[in-house]
C-alpha distance (Angstrom), angle and dihedral (degrees) to the residues before:
residue distance angle dihedral
K1 . . .
S2 3.80 . .
L3 3.79 145.3 .
F4 3.81 118.5 -129.8
S5 3.79 129.9 -163.6
S6 3.79 136.6 -170.2
F7 3.80 128.8 -154.0
N8 3.82 97.1 -177.8
D9 3.82 103.6 60.6
G10 3.80 93.9 -85.8
M11 3.79 98.0 -51.8
G12 3.80 89.6 120.2
W13 3.78 135.6 11.5
E14 3.77 134.1 -157.0
N15 3.77 134.9 -166.5
V16 3.80 112.2 -104.6
K17 3.79 115.0 -133.2
L18 3.78 111.3 -148.6
L19 3.80 94.9 -133.0
G20 3.77 113.5 -168.7
L21 3.81 93.4 41.0
D22 3.80 125.7 98.1
N23 3.80 98.7 -109.5
E24 3.84 99.0 19.4
S25 3.81 90.8 -132.0
I26 3.79 142.8 73.1
P27 3.84 111.5 -84.1
A28 3.80 113.7 -108.5
E29 3.81 92.9 -119.0
E30 3.81 93.0 58.7
T31 3.81 126.8 85.3
P32 3.84 114.5 -148.5
K33 3.79 115.3 -130.8
K34 3.80 135.9 178.7
V35 3.81 119.8 -3.6
S36 3.81 116.3 -148.0
V37 3.81 121.3 -159.7
C38 3.80 121.4 -168.5
N39 3.80 112.1 -152.8
H40 3.80 96.5 -170.8
L41 3.80 87.6 58.2
E42 3.81 90.6 56.9
G43 3.77 100.3 -106.8
T44 3.80 99.2 -33.6
F45 3.79 109.1 156.8
G46 3.78 143.3 174.2
F47 3.77 141.3 175.1
F48 3.77 140.9 -168.5
S49 3.78 132.4 -130.1
V50 3.79 132.5 -159.8
M51 3.79 130.9 -139.1
P52 3.80 111.9 -141.4
G53 3.77 122.2 -135.5
E54 3.77 136.6 55.3
T55 3.80 94.4 -45.3
S56 3.84 93.6 74.0
K57 3.79 90.3 -158.5
S58 3.78 126.2 159.6
A59 3.80 134.1 -166.9
V60 3.80 131.3 -152.1
Y61 3.79 123.0 -147.1
Y62 3.79 120.6 -169.8
T63 3.79 142.1 165.9
L64 3.80 133.0 -161.5
D65 3.81 96.6 -167.8
N66 3.81 103.3 57.6
G67 3.78 94.9 -88.0
D68 3.81 101.2 -46.3
H69 3.82 93.6 114.4
W70 3.79 130.4 17.1
Q71 3.78 140.8 -160.2
R72 3.79 129.2 -160.1
T73 3.79 134.0 -158.3
E74 3.80 129.7 179.0
L75 3.81 131.9 -142.5
N76 3.80 128.6 -163.3
F77 3.80 94.0 -133.0
N78 3.79 139.8 48.8
I79 3.78 123.8 -71.7
R80 3.80 113.0 -151.2
D81 3.79 102.5 -178.9
I82 3.80 141.3 2.9
V83 3.80 134.4 -159.7
W84 3.80 137.7 167.7
G85 3.79 118.4 -116.1
G86 3.77 141.5 160.7
K87 3.78 128.8 59.7
K88 3.78 129.6 -50.9
S89 3.80 89.8 -105.6
S90 3.81 93.0 49.2
P91 3.83 111.3 23.2
E92 3.78 122.2 -177.8
L93 3.78 134.9 -166.9
L94 3.80 112.7 -135.4
L95 3.81 116.3 -152.9
A96 3.80 125.0 -163.8
T97 3.82 105.5 -154.2
D98 3.78 143.6 166.0
K99 3.81 86.9 -99.8
G100 3.81 98.3 49.7
L101 3.80 134.0 -92.1
Y102 3.80 120.1 -24.2
R103 3.78 134.0 177.1
I104 3.79 138.0 -159.2
L105 3.80 120.7 -151.3
P106 3.83 101.7 -154.4
K107 3.81 95.6 -170.0
Q108 3.81 92.5 52.5
N109 3.80 107.8 35.1
N110 3.78 144.1 -33.4
I111 3.81 96.3 -113.8
P112 3.83 121.0 114.9
E113 3.79 111.9 -131.7
E114 3.79 127.9 -167.2
I115 3.80 118.4 -116.1
E116 3.80 111.1 -136.3
F117 3.78 105.2 -115.5
F118 3.81 104.7 -168.9
A119 3.82 130.6 33.3
D120 3.83 93.2 -129.7
S121 3.83 94.8 55.6
T122 3.81 92.7 -108.6
P123 3.83 108.0 164.5
S124 3.79 113.2 -90.2
P125 3.81 116.4 -105.1
A126 3.79 122.6 -116.3
L127 3.80 108.7 -98.8
Y128 3.79 137.5 -146.8
S129 3.80 102.2 -171.3
V130 3.79 145.7 4.5
E131 3.82 133.7 -162.2
Y132 3.80 133.9 -173.9
A133 3.80 133.6 -155.8
S134 3.80 137.9 166.0
D135 3.81 137.9 -170.3
K136 3.79 139.0 -153.8
K137 3.81 91.4 -97.3
G138 3.80 88.9 68.8
N139 3.79 95.5 -106.2
Q140 3.79 117.7 143.5
Y141 3.81 120.7 -160.8
I142 3.81 126.3 -159.4
V143 3.81 117.1 -174.4
T144 3.81 126.2 -174.3
S145 3.80 136.7 -177.7
T146 3.80 121.6 -147.0
Q147 3.79 130.0 -132.7
R148 3.81 96.5 -132.6
K149 3.80 97.5 57.4
E150 3.79 91.8 -101.5
G151 3.80 90.7 140.4
L152 3.79 133.2 -122.6
F153 3.79 126.3 -37.2
L154 3.80 126.4 -157.3
L155 3.80 131.9 -160.1
I156 3.82 120.7 -168.8
K157 3.79 121.0 -167.8
N158 3.78 138.0 169.0
E159 3.78 137.5 162.2
S160 3.81 93.0 -68.5
I161 3.80 104.5 30.0
T162 3.78 134.9 44.0
S163 3.78 111.4 178.9
H164 3.79 131.1 -170.8
F165 3.77 122.4 -112.0
V166 3.80 117.0 -75.4
S167 3.79 128.8 -168.5
I168 3.81 116.2 -103.9
G169 3.80 97.0 -176.1
F170 3.82 135.7 -103.9
Q171 3.81 93.2 122.4
G172 3.79 114.6 169.2
M173 3.81 93.2 28.0
D174 3.81 124.3 113.3
I175 3.82 101.7 -129.3
R176 3.80 117.9 176.9
T177 3.80 102.6 150.8
L178 3.81 128.2 65.2
S179 3.79 128.6 168.7
I180 3.82 135.9 176.1
E181 3.81 122.5 -133.1
K182 3.81 115.7 -165.5
D183 3.80 120.1 -153.0
G184 3.80 106.5 179.9
D185 3.79 103.7 -59.4
R186 3.82 93.4 -19.9
N187 3.82 121.3 101.1
F188 3.79 121.9 -152.4
L189 3.79 121.3 -169.5
W190 3.80 116.4 -145.4
I191 3.80 114.7 -155.1
G192 3.80 122.1 -160.5
T193 3.80 120.5 -162.1
T194 3.80 126.5 -149.4
V195 3.81 127.9 -140.8
L196 3.78 132.1 -179.5
G197 3.78 129.0 -119.7
T198 3.78 114.2 -37.0
E199 3.81 96.2 -14.1
K200 3.79 115.0 134.5
G201 3.79 110.6 -103.9
T202 3.78 127.1 -133.8
G203 3.80 96.5 -144.1
C204 3.80 126.3 -143.2
Y205 3.77 132.9 -36.0
R206 3.80 131.1 -155.2
I207 3.80 129.8 -157.0
E208 3.80 131.9 172.1
L209 3.81 118.5 -119.8
R210 3.80 111.2 -137.8
């Protein structure tokens, strides 16, 4: 199993060697999942892999120099989604997992730490997806979707305020896909719903983060 990258808009591809790791490649027992590229960090990217079986372990691979050198960290539970967040000077990897929301601060350490979800220390919900956006006012937005149809939760933070997550609706809907659309300095969140079998779908929704 390999990771490939292109630096000419897909005209050509090359195998990425995971320099900095013991074997410079993804172990055979791991299955690579979503790759997350962060444009405001000049091509920085990372991805996670899962290890099948009863262990339910996951690993995160990330690079801060466009793939020249890599780091890896392992978790004892499933990662469902990954996205880059934070500022260029202090990037962070946000991980939506079966145990809640975690982050890795690559410039500080290689240790995943849980982000407190609720102000009253209520256990964090299991998550399917996470997205990140920011604006010129210094606001940072983190949005997550839950696995038990509890809806979407939003956290807004800036230099003076860091809130806890609050519900923004969509309870009772199975949401596993989130995506950010940027229009100038405006951020629109696209929300994709999931249905089973031949059930009639409800399509996508879009809201502005502000």
